[in-house]
C-alpha positions as CSV (number, residue, x, y, z in Angstrom):
1,X,-4.1,-0.4,52.4
2,X,-0.8,-2.5,51.3
3,X,1.1,-0.9,48.7
4,X,0.8,-4.7,46.6
5,X,-3.0,-4.9,46.3
6,X,-4.7,-1.9,43.8
7,X,-8.3,-1.5,45.0
8,X,-10.7,-0.7,43.2
9,X,-11.3,2.4,40.9
10,X,-14.0,3.5,43.1
11,X,-11.9,3.0,46.3
12,X,-8.6,4.6,44.6
13,X,-10.8,7.8,44.8
14,X,-11.5,7.9,48.4
15,X,-7.9,7.8,49.4
16,X,-6.8,11.1,51.6
17,X,-4.0,12.0,53.2
18,X,-2.4,15.6,54.0
19,X,1.4,14.5,54.0
20,X,2.9,15.9,51.0
21,X,5.6,13.0,51.0
22,X,2.8,10.4,50.3
23,X,1.5,12.7,47.0
24,X,3.7,10.9,44.7
25,X,2.3,7.7,45.6
26,X,-0.9,8.6,45.9
27,X,-1.2,9.4,42.0
28,X,0.5,6.3,40.8
29,X,-1.9,4.0,42.5
30,X,-4.7,6.3,41.0
31,X,-3.1,5.8,37.7
32,X,-2.8,2.0,38.2
33,X,-6.2,1.4,39.6
34,X,-7.7,3.4,36.4
35,X,-5.7,1.4,34.2
36,X,-6.6,-2.0,35.7
37,X,-10.4,-0.8,35.7
38,X,-10.0,0.1,32.2
39,X,-8.3,-3.3,31.3
40,X,-11.0,-5.3,33.0
41,X,-14.1,-3.2,31.4
42,X,-12.5,-4.2,27.5
43,X,-14.4,-6.6,25.6
44,X,-13.1,-10.2,25.2
45,X,-10.5,-10.2,22.2
46,X,-10.5,-6.3,22.2
47,X,-8.1,-6.2,25.1
48,X,-5.2,-5.2,22.8
49,X,-7.0,-3.5,19.6
50,X,-4.2,-2.6,16.9
51,X,-5.0,-1.5,12.9
52,X,-5.3,-4.8,10.7
53,X,-5.5,-4.0,7.1
54,X,-9.0,-5.2,6.2
55,X,-8.9,-4.5,2.6
56,X,-6.4,-3.3,-0.5
57,X,-6.5,-2.5,-4.1
58,X,-2.9,-2.8,-5.7
59,X,-2.0,0.6,-6.8
60,X,-1.0,0.7,-10.6
61,X,0.6,3.4,-12.7
62,X,-1.6,5.0,-15.7
63,X,-0.6,3.6,-18.8
64,X,-0.1,5.3,-21.9
65,X,-2.1,5.1,-25.2
66,X,0.2,2.5,-27.1
67,X,-0.9,0.0,-24.8
68,X,-4.3,-2.1,-26.6
69,X,-6.1,-1.8,-23.3
70,X,-8.2,1.4,-22.3
71,X,-7.8,2.9,-19.3
72,X,-11.3,2.9,-18.6
73,X,-10.8,6.2,-16.8
74,X,-11.7,10.3,-17.4
75,X,-9.0,12.2,-18.6
76,X,-9.3,13.9,-15.1
77,X,-11.3,14.8,-12.2
78,X,-12.2,18.7,-11.3
79,X,-14.9,19.7,-8.9
80,X,-16.3,16.1,-8.7
81,X,-16.4,13.6,-6.5
82,X,-15.9,9.9,-6.6
83,X,-17.8,7.3,-4.6
84,X,-15.8,3.6,-4.3
85,X,-17.3,0.7,-2.5
86,X,-15.2,-1.7,-0.8
87,X,-15.7,-5.1,1.0
88,X,-14.1,-5.5,4.0
89,X,-12.5,-9.1,5.4
90,X,-12.5,-8.5,9.1
91,X,-14.5,-5.9,11.3
92,X,-13.7,-3.4,13.8
93,X,-15.1,-0.9,16.2
94,X,-13.7,2.2,14.3
95,X,-11.9,2.5,10.7
96,X,-9.4,4.4,8.8
97,X,-8.3,4.6,5.1
98,X,-5.0,4.9,3.0
99,X,-5.5,7.0,0.0
100,X,-2.1,6.6,-2.3
101,X,-0.2,9.0,-4.9
102,X,2.1,6.1,-5.7
103,X,2.4,7.7,-9.2
104,X,1.3,10.8,-9.4
105,X,4.1,13.5,-10.7
106,X,2.2,16.8,-8.6
107,X,0.6,16.8,-5.2
108,X,-3.0,15.1,-5.3
109,X,-5.4,17.6,-3.5
110,X,-8.1,16.1,-1.4
111,X,-10.9,18.7,-1.0
112,X,-13.3,16.6,1.0
113,X,-13.8,12.9,2.0
114,X,-16.1,10.7,3.3
115,X,-16.9,7.1,4.7
116,X,-20.0,5.1,5.6
117,X,-21.9,1.8,5.6
118,X,-23.2,1.0,1.7
119,X,-26.5,1.6,0.9
120,X,-28.4,0.4,-2.4
121,X,-27.1,1.6,-5.6
122,X,-24.7,4.8,-5.3
123,X,-26.3,5.3,-1.8
124,X,-25.4,4.8,1.8
125,X,-26.9,3.6,4.9
126,X,-28.7,6.7,6.7
127,X,-27.1,7.5,10.3
128,X,-23.6,5.8,9.0
129,X,-21.6,9.1,7.3
130,X,-18.8,10.5,9.2
131,X,-16.4,12.9,8.0
132,X,-12.6,11.4,7.3
133,X,-10.2,13.9,8.5
134,X,-6.1,13.8,8.0
135,X,-4.4,15.3,11.3
136,X,-7.4,16.9,12.1
137,X,-8.2,18.5,8.8
138,X,-11.2,18.1,6.4
139,X,-8.7,18.0,3.6
140,X,-5.0,17.3,2.5
141,X,-2.8,17.3,0.0
142,X,-0.9,14.3,-0.6
143,X,3.0,14.8,-1.9
144,X,4.0,12.7,-5.3
145,X,4.7,9.5,-4.5
146,X,3.4,9.3,-1.1
147,X,0.7,7.5,0.5
148,X,-1.6,9.0,3.4
149,X,-3.3,7.6,6.4
150,X,-6.3,9.2,8.0
151,X,-7.0,9.9,11.4
152,X,-9.3,7.4,12.9
153,X,-12.8,7.0,12.3
154,X,-15.6,6.3,15.1
155,X,-17.5,3.9,12.7
156,X,-18.2,-0.2,13.3
157,X,-17.9,-2.3,10.6
158,X,-19.0,-6.1,10.5
159,X,-16.8,-8.3,8.8
160,X,-17.5,-8.9,5.0
161,X,-19.4,-5.7,5.2
162,X,-19.5,-2.8,2.3
163,X,-18.6,0.5,3.4
164,X,-18.1,3.5,0.7
165,X,-15.6,6.1,0.4
166,X,-16.3,9.3,-1.1
167,X,-13.3,11.7,-2.4
168,X,-14.1,15.4,-3.4
169,X,-11.4,16.8,-6.0
170,X,-11.8,20.2,-6.2
171,X,-8.9,20.7,-8.2
172,X,-7.8,19.3,-12.0
173,X,-5.7,15.7,-11.5
174,X,-5.3,12.8,-13.6
175,X,-6.4,9.7,-12.0
176,X,-2.4,8.7,-12.4
177,X,-2.7,5.8,-10.2
178,X,-5.3,3.6,-10.1
179,X,-6.2,0.0,-10.0
180,X,-7.9,-1.0,-13.5
181,X,-9.9,-3.7,-12.8
182,X,-11.9,-2.7,-9.7
183,X,-14.9,-5.5,-10.3
184,X,-17.1,-2.8,-8.6
185,X,-19.0,0.3,-9.8
186,X,-17.7,3.7,-8.5
187,X,-20.0,6.6,-9.1
188,X,-18.7,10.1,-10.6
189,X,-21.1,13.0,-9.7
190,X,-20.5,17.2,-10.0
191,X,-19.5,18.8,-6.7
192,X,-18.8,18.3,-3.4
193,X,-21.1,15.7,-2.3
194,X,-19.1,13.6,-0.3
195,X,-21.8,13.8,2.7
196,X,-24.9,13.2,0.8
197,X,-26.7,10.3,1.7
198,X,-28.0,10.1,-2.0
199,X,-26.5,11.0,-5.1
200,X,-27.2,10.8,-8.9
201,X,-24.1,10.0,-10.7
202,X,-23.3,11.7,-13.8
203,X,-20.9,8.8,-14.7
204,X,-19.9,5.5,-13.5
205,X,-16.4,3.5,-13.9
206,X,-15.2,0.0,-12.4
207,X,-11.8,1.0,-11.8
208,X,-10.5,2.4,-8.4
209,X,-8.7,5.8,-8.1
210,X,-6.3,6.9,-5.5
211,X,-8.1,4.6,-2.4
212,X,-5.4,1.9,-1.6
213,X,-6.2,0.5,1.8
214,X,-9.0,0.3,4.7
215,X,-7.8,-0.6,8.0
216,X,-9.7,-1.4,11.2
217,X,-9.5,-2.1,15.0
218,X,-9.6,-5.7,15.3
219,X,-8.4,-8.3,18.0
220,X,-5.0,-8.4,18.5
221,X,-5.2,-12.1,17.2
222,X,-6.0,-11.1,14.0
223,X,-3.8,-12.7,11.4
224,X,-3.5,-11.7,7.6
225,X,-2.9,-13.7,4.5
226,X,-2.2,-11.9,1.1
227,X,-3.1,-13.3,-2.5
228,X,-0.7,-12.5,-5.0
229,X,-1.4,-12.5,-8.1
230,X,-2.8,-11.2,-11.7
231,X,-5.9,-11.1,-13.3
232,X,-7.0,-14.4,-12.0
233,X,-6.4,-13.2,-8.5
234,X,-8.1,-9.9,-8.8
235,X,-11.2,-11.0,-10.0
236,X,-11.4,-11.3,-14.2
237,X,-14.1,-13.6,-15.0
238,X,-16.1,-13.1,-11.8
239,X,-19.2,-11.5,-11.9
240,X,-19.3,-7.4,-11.2
241,X,-20.6,-6.1,-8.0
242,X,-20.7,-9.4,-6.4
243,X,-17.1,-9.9,-4.2
244,X,-17.0,-13.3,-6.2
245,X,-13.1,-13.5,-6.6
246,X,-11.6,-16.6,-5.3
247,X,-10.1,-14.6,-2.3
248,X,-13.2,-13.1,-1.6
249,X,-14.7,-16.3,-1.1
250,X,-11.8,-17.2,0.7
251,X,-12.2,-14.3,3.4
252,X,-15.7,-15.5,3.9
253,X,-14.8,-19.0,4.8
254,X,-12.2,-17.5,6.9
255,X,-14.4,-15.0,8.8
256,X,-14.6,-16.9,11.8
257,X,-11.1,-17.2,12.9
258,X,-10.0,-13.8,12.7
259,X,-8.2,-13.6,9.4
260,X,-8.1,-10.9,7.0
261,X,-7.8,-11.6,3.6
262,X,-6.0,-9.4,1.2
263,X,-6.2,-9.4,-2.5
264,X,-2.9,-8.0,-4.0
265,X,-3.6,-8.9,-7.3
266,X,-3.4,-7.0,-10.1
267,X,-4.5,-7.9,-14.0
268,X,-2.1,-7.8,-16.3
269,X,0.7,-8.4,-13.5
270,X,3.9,-10.0,-14.1
271,X,6.5,-11.7,-11.9
272,X,9.9,-9.9,-13.7
273,X,8.3,-7.4,-15.9
274,X,6.6,-4.3,-15.5
275,X,2.9,-3.0,-17.8
276,X,-0.2,-3.3,-16.2
277,X,1.7,-2.5,-12.6
278,X,5.3,-2.6,-11.8
279,X,6.5,-6.2,-11.4
280,X,5.7,-8.4,-8.5
281,X,9.4,-8.3,-7.3
282,X,9.1,-4.6,-7.4
283,X,6.2,-4.1,-5.2
284,X,6.3,-7.1,-3.0
285,X,7.6,-5.1,0.0
286,X,4.5,-2.6,-0.5
287,X,1.6,-5.0,-1.1
288,X,2.7,-7.6,0.9
289,X,5.6,-7.6,3.5
290,X,4.3,-4.4,4.9
291,X,0.8,-5.6,5.9
292,X,0.3,-5.6,9.8
293,X,0.0,-9.2,11.5
294,X,1.1,-10.8,8.1
295,X,1.6,-14.6,8.8
296,X,1.1,-16.1,4.9
297,X,1.0,-15.1,1.4
298,X,-0.3,-17.2,-1.6
299,X,1.7,-16.4,-5.3
300,X,0.2,-17.2,-8.5
301,X,1.9,-15.6,-10.9
302,X,3.6,-16.4,-13.8
303,X,1.1,-16.9,-16.8
304,X,1.7,-13.2,-18.3
305,X,5.5,-13.9,-18.2
306,X,5.3,-16.6,-20.0
307,X,2.2,-15.7,-22.6
308,X,2.6,-12.0,-23.2
309,X,5.6,-12.0,-25.7
310,X,4.9,-12.1,-29.5
311,X,1.8,-10.6,-29.0
312,X,0.0,-7.2,-28.6
313,X,0.2,-6.7,-25.1
314,X,4.1,-7.1,-25.3
315,X,5.2,-7.6,-29.0
316,X,8.9,-6.4,-28.2
317,X,9.2,-8.6,-24.9
318,X,11.8,-11.5,-24.8
319,X,10.0,-15.1,-23.4
320,X,10.2,-15.5,-19.7
321,X,12.1,-18.9,-19.3
322,X,11.1,-21.0,-16.5
323,X,14.8,-21.0,-15.2
324,X,13.9,-17.1,-15.1
325,X,10.4,-17.7,-13.2
326,X,11.7,-20.1,-10.7
327,X,15.0,-17.4,-9.9
328,X,12.2,-15.2,-9.7
329,X,9.9,-17.1,-7.1
330,X,13.1,-17.9,-4.8
331,X,13.7,-14.4,-4.8
332,X,10.0,-13.8,-2.9
333,X,10.4,-17.0,-0.5
334,X,13.9,-15.9,0.7
335,X,12.6,-12.0,1.5
336,X,9.0,-14.0,2.9
337,X,11.5,-16.3,5.4
338,X,13.5,-13.4,6.0
339,X,10.5,-11.5,7.8
340,X,9.0,-15.2,9.3
341,X,6.5,-15.0,6.6
342,X,5.0,-18.1,5.3
343,X,5.0,-18.5,1.6
344,X,2.8,-20.9,-0.6
345,X,3.1,-21.4,-4.6
346,X,0.1,-21.8,-6.4
347,X,0.7,-23.8,-9.7
348,X,0.0,-22.2,-12.8
349,X,-3.7,-22.7,-14.1
350,X,-4.4,-24.5,-17.4
351,X,-4.7,-21.9,-20.6
352,X,-5.3,-23.7,-23.9
353,X,-7.7,-21.2,-26.2
354,X,-7.3,-18.5,-23.8
355,X,-8.2,-14.8,-25.6
356,X,-8.0,-17.0,-29.1
357,X,-11.5,-14.6,-30.3
358,X,-10.0,-11.4,-29.4
359,X,-7.1,-9.3,-30.5
360,X,-4.9,-10.9,-27.9
361,X,-4.5,-13.7,-30.4
362,X,-1.2,-16.0,-29.6
363,X,-1.2,-15.7,-26.0
364,X,-1.3,-19.5,-26.1
365,X,1.3,-21.8,-28.0
366,X,2.4,-25.4,-27.2
367,X,5.8,-23.9,-26.4
368,X,4.4,-21.7,-23.9
369,X,2.6,-24.4,-22.4
370,X,5.8,-26.5,-22.0
371,X,7.2,-23.6,-19.7
372,X,4.3,-23.5,-17.7
373,X,4.4,-27.8,-17.3
374,X,8.2,-26.8,-16.1
375,X,7.4,-24.4,-13.9
376,X,4.3,-26.4,-12.3
377,X,6.8,-29.1,-12.3
378,X,9.3,-27.4,-10.1
379,X,6.6,-25.7,-7.7
380,X,5.1,-29.2,-6.8
381,X,8.3,-30.9,-6.6
382,X,11.4,-29.0,-5.4
383,X,10.0,-28.3,-1.5
384,X,11.3,-24.7,-1.6
385,X,7.4,-22.9,-1.3
386,X,6.4,-24.0,2.7
387,X,3.1,-25.3,1.2
388,X,1.6,-25.8,-2.6
389,X,-1.8,-25.1,-3.5
390,X,-2.1,-27.1,-7.0
391,X,-4.7,-24.8,-8.6
392,X,-3.5,-26.4,-12.1
393,X,-4.8,-30.0,-10.9
394,X,-8.1,-28.8,-9.2
395,X,-9.2,-26.6,-12.4
396,X,-7.9,-28.7,-15.3
397,X,-10.3,-30.6,-17.5
398,X,-9.4,-34.2,-16.9
399,X,-9.9,-35.5,-20.5
400,X,-8.0,-32.2,-22.0
401,X,-5.5,-31.1,-19.1
402,X,-4.1,-28.4,-21.0
403,X,-7.7,-26.3,-20.6
404,X,-10.1,-25.2,-17.8
405,X,-12.7,-27.4,-16.9
406,X,-16.0,-26.2,-18.6
407,X,-18.1,-25.8,-15.5
408,X,-15.0,-23.6,-14.1
409,X,-14.3,-21.5,-17.3
410,X,-15.4,-18.0,-17.4
411,X,-15.6,-18.3,-21.2
412,X,-12.4,-16.8,-22.3
413,X,-10.7,-20.0,-21.5
414,X,-8.0,-17.9,-18.9
415,X,-10.0,-16.7,-15.9
416,X,-12.5,-18.7,-13.7
417,X,-15.7,-18.2,-13.4
418,X,-17.9,-17.5,-10.0
419,X,-17.8,-21.3,-9.6
420,X,-14.5,-22.2,-10.2
421,X,-13.1,-19.3,-8.0
422,X,-15.4,-21.1,-5.3
423,X,-13.8,-24.1,-5.7
424,X,-10.5,-22.5,-5.7
425,X,-10.9,-21.0,-2.1
426,X,-12.5,-24.2,-0.9
427,X,-8.9,-25.9,-1.9
428,X,-7.1,-24.0,0.3
429,X,-7.3,-24.8,4.3
430,X,-5.7,-24.2,7.1
431,X,-2.7,-25.9,7.3
432,X,-1.7,-24.9,4.2
433,X,-2.2,-21.5,5.6
434,X,-0.9,-21.4,9.3
435,X,1.7,-24.6,9.8
436,X,5.1,-23.6,10.6
437,X,7.7,-24.5,8.3
């Protein structure tokens, strides 16, 4: 046998010799043979699988009672199971979850956790239930302010498939870390029913609690795109339980291109100030830049910075100027480029008449519209973003450009409906997402 040529794994096992001076060489050859054999047997595209985030829900702190919107979550969970469904963007041969206690002031105790493919209503697909472990243990205590990743779980998940994560809370716990606008029904039931194929819920909710990410072992060529935004990105105005947010439609468009599309939208989010979640400058690293294989981020933020002042959401906040918003965008651009991430600016969409028949009267004014126009002009003309998606031009009514086109309007004159969201996703092409700077 020549040392320059590795034999097959089978022939490696037949090598024998009595001299001790060949023992080390023999072991090296055998190990090399098996490594080469394993590489040859790996499926195409999965020769170097890696953990890719396939779904996220950006964590938010639970707000206080002086804010005009209710939290839509119970006071606490205690001896209860919560089952939450999520649709992944890319698939993989195994999966793991991330839980977040980012805004908790006490340890978060998970008594049991399970994952399965989603069935009908609160049920799961027979034979797909898997126990989730953390360092080999079926329960975990998560310190305040910390996230935790589970062990890998042997569950094959296809692209655009729904999975259900069931968490059991044996001790009283406040939903201190949540995602307010989940646009997906979650189920609450008494006791530890994490392993049950079918549950009869005691209550439902449309928020997400503690579940912040799902990862899969995807092909090494998988790329990641993150949508950073507010309620328009989070899906307010889209049909419940239908995955009809614009990032959902974008994920479906790119499903054959090995692209994970992550939705880092938070309803009520602002670029510069906190309230319904921390400001985008503060959460940019956690929600965007930390994602594996990230190549691009699409930024659609600023309308709440412009509109919230002098109304019920933020009566004491000073109005944001165009110059302040531009300075914030420049910070995001600089930080993205420092990590070699392409950053795409999206123009702010029309909002005349927004929320006028709600307690949020005053969201729109002619003065606020002037700020939006100045910001959009800078996004289009400055050349500082790597690319621009002109959602304003796409969604506005040509006969009344400060309003949404009725066909795209969900009805509140601020958020696009399902048809508008699909049009937004269709307006984003691969050149916009991935061309080199």
